[in-house]
C-alpha positions, 0 to 999 in steps of 0.5 A: 066216617073215621070214628075210632081210627088213627091216621098218619099224614106226612107232609101235613103242615101245609097244602093238601096234607094240612087240609086232609089232616083237618078233614080226617079229624073232623070225620072222627079220626085221631091224627098224627101230623108230620112235617119237616117244619115242626112249628107248621105241624104243631099249628095243625095239631092246635087247629084240630084240638081247637075243634075238639079233635085228637092229634099229635105232631112229629117233626121229621124229614120224610125220606131220612132213615128213622123218620117213618118209624118214628111217625108210626111209633107216635101213632101207636104210642099215643093212640094205640094203633094205626089204621091208615097212612097218607104219604103226602110229603114232597118237594120240588126242584124243577129243571131241565135234564142238562141242568139237573144236579145230582143233589136236586135229583136225590132230594126229589127222589129221596123225599117222594119215592124213598119216603113213600117206600119207607113210610109204606113199609113201616105202616105195613109192618104195623098193620100186619102186627096188629091185624084187622087190615089198614089203608095205604094212600100214596100220592102220585101226580099227572106228571108221573102219569104223563110227563112234564117239562122240567120235572124228570126227577119228580115225574120219575118219583111219582111214576115209581110210587104208582108202580110200588102201589100196584105191587104192594096191593098184591103183597098186602091183599091177604092182610086186608090192606087197601093200597091206592094212589091219589093223583091230585091237582090242586093249587098249593105252594108247590104248584105256584112254581108252575107258570100256568098255575101261578096266577090262579094260586095268587087269586086263590090267596086273595080270596077270589073264587075260581072260574067254574071252567078251571074247577071242571078241569080238576083245579081247585084248593087243597080242600078239594082233594081231602074227601077222597083220602078220607073215603079211602081211609074208611070202611066204605072203601074196603075192597078197593085196592091197586087203583090210581084215582084222580081228584081236584076241583069238581073232577074225580077220575080213575087213571087207567093202568098201562097196557099194550095198545097196538100188537103186531106179530112177525113170523120168526121175529122182526127186523129193523126194516120190517119194523119200518115197513110196518109203521110205514104201511100203518102208523101206530097210534102214538101216545101223547106226552106231557100234562095239558097246561091250558087252564084258561 
């Protein structure tokens, strides 16, 4: 499905990034494997080469100046071009608002949001220079769509990524570049820090099968996420852009874009009293907040 194409995957040393790097290589792509941990990145490269694929490693911290450009340069220098970017690098520093320190906030936002921006920019410049289109695949999260307790920085970064995705889809349409975000739900080292998911991560590491009910709720191993990325990087996905697609376990979904749900008009504008009276007469359908964490 990806024969002759070159893919760059950030944060590919473990978890979803690693599973996707292997899947893309098995689909025929040459893969640039990035991770902050050079040994982890090289291990993925070795696994790809052992299966007859082509790959190269780039050890770099995404979100730091020059890292995105180094990854794109590795693709061009090693394989001659770049066809897709999967921006998957991420980090968690969960804490409630009043306990969150500046350095933790900056690390999370810098890695996810700034890192996705820098990688998207570097890839877009290469796509436009070489012509022929391309695919930008960003990584969002249910936390960014719905909010999650203790994840203000992470949710803000992931919501920002979806906002950038929609803008970039418009900006790059004339260049034939598809820009989409995936909203994955998988059992990884990062999700092991979430109490509701920790037992399932441990069970998966023990080699135990996951309950069917859990998979139907969208929870599975990282390998379940990879097919959507492979599809979006392929020619079969041409014309799909500006979308947020959920994937995990047995579930594939499309997330809606924000839209006004309840519109009311007041001649000559509103006052605080008239707003209160309107809501007293007919309450709005207030939206739920928070990622559902009942997986049992």
